[in-house]
N, C-alpha and C positions, 0 to 999 in steps of 0.2 A: 830853700827856694822852691816853692811850689807854684804851679800855674793857677791862675785864678779860674774859677768855674766859668763855663761859657755863659754868656749873657744872651738876651734876646736878639742882639745885633748879629751874633753868630748864626742863630737859627734862621734869621731873615736872609742872610747871605747864602746859607746852604740851600734854602728854598729857591733863591734866584738862580744859583748855579745848577740846581736840579732842573729848573725850567729851561734854562739855556741849553743844557745837555739834551734834554728831551726834544727841544726844537731842532737842534743840530742833527740828532739821530734821525728825526723824521725827514729832514731834508736829504740826508744821505740815503735813506731807504727809498725815497722817491726817485733820486737820481739813479740808484741801482736798478729799480724797477724799469725805468726808462731805457737803461742800457740793455737789460735783458730783453725787453720788447723789441728794440731795434735789432739785436742780435738774432732773435727768432725770425724777424721779418727778412733779414739779410739771408739767413739760411733757406727760407722758403723761396726767395728770389733766385738764389744760386741753384737750387734744385730745379726750378722751372727753366732757367737758362741752360743747365746741363741737359735736360730732356730735349729742349729745342735743338741744341747742337747735335745730339745723337740722332734726332729725326732728320736734320739736314745732312749729316754724314751718310745715313742710310739711303737717302734719295738722290745722292749725287752720282754722276757717272765716273767710273774710275778712268784716270788719264790714259793708261795703256790701251784700254778698249777704244777710246776715242781716237787715239793715234792709229790703231789697227784699222778701224773703219775708214778713216781718212785715206790711209795708204791703199786699202782695197778699192775705194771709190776712184782714186787716181789711176790705179791699174786698170779698172774697167773702162775708164774714159780713154786711156792710152790704147788699149786693145781695140776699142770701138773706132778710134781715129785711124789706126793702122788698117783695120779691116774695111773701113769706108773708102780708102784710096783705091 
């Protein structure tokens, strides 16, 4: 029992499969390129947000300093009130 030699139908089917495979791979490559572009954009956005957060942290008043200034102001007002009597 030997297999019959491939005919023109087999060649046509192989060409169709090759075309479908090429089309599928092109779609996958396009989707991967889109994912890579979105990932790079997300990384840039994240870096920008991190720099903004660091700038906000640098410009804020530390809470203990605000508490100390409030206490000092209350002390000054209390002393002034006592001396004004």
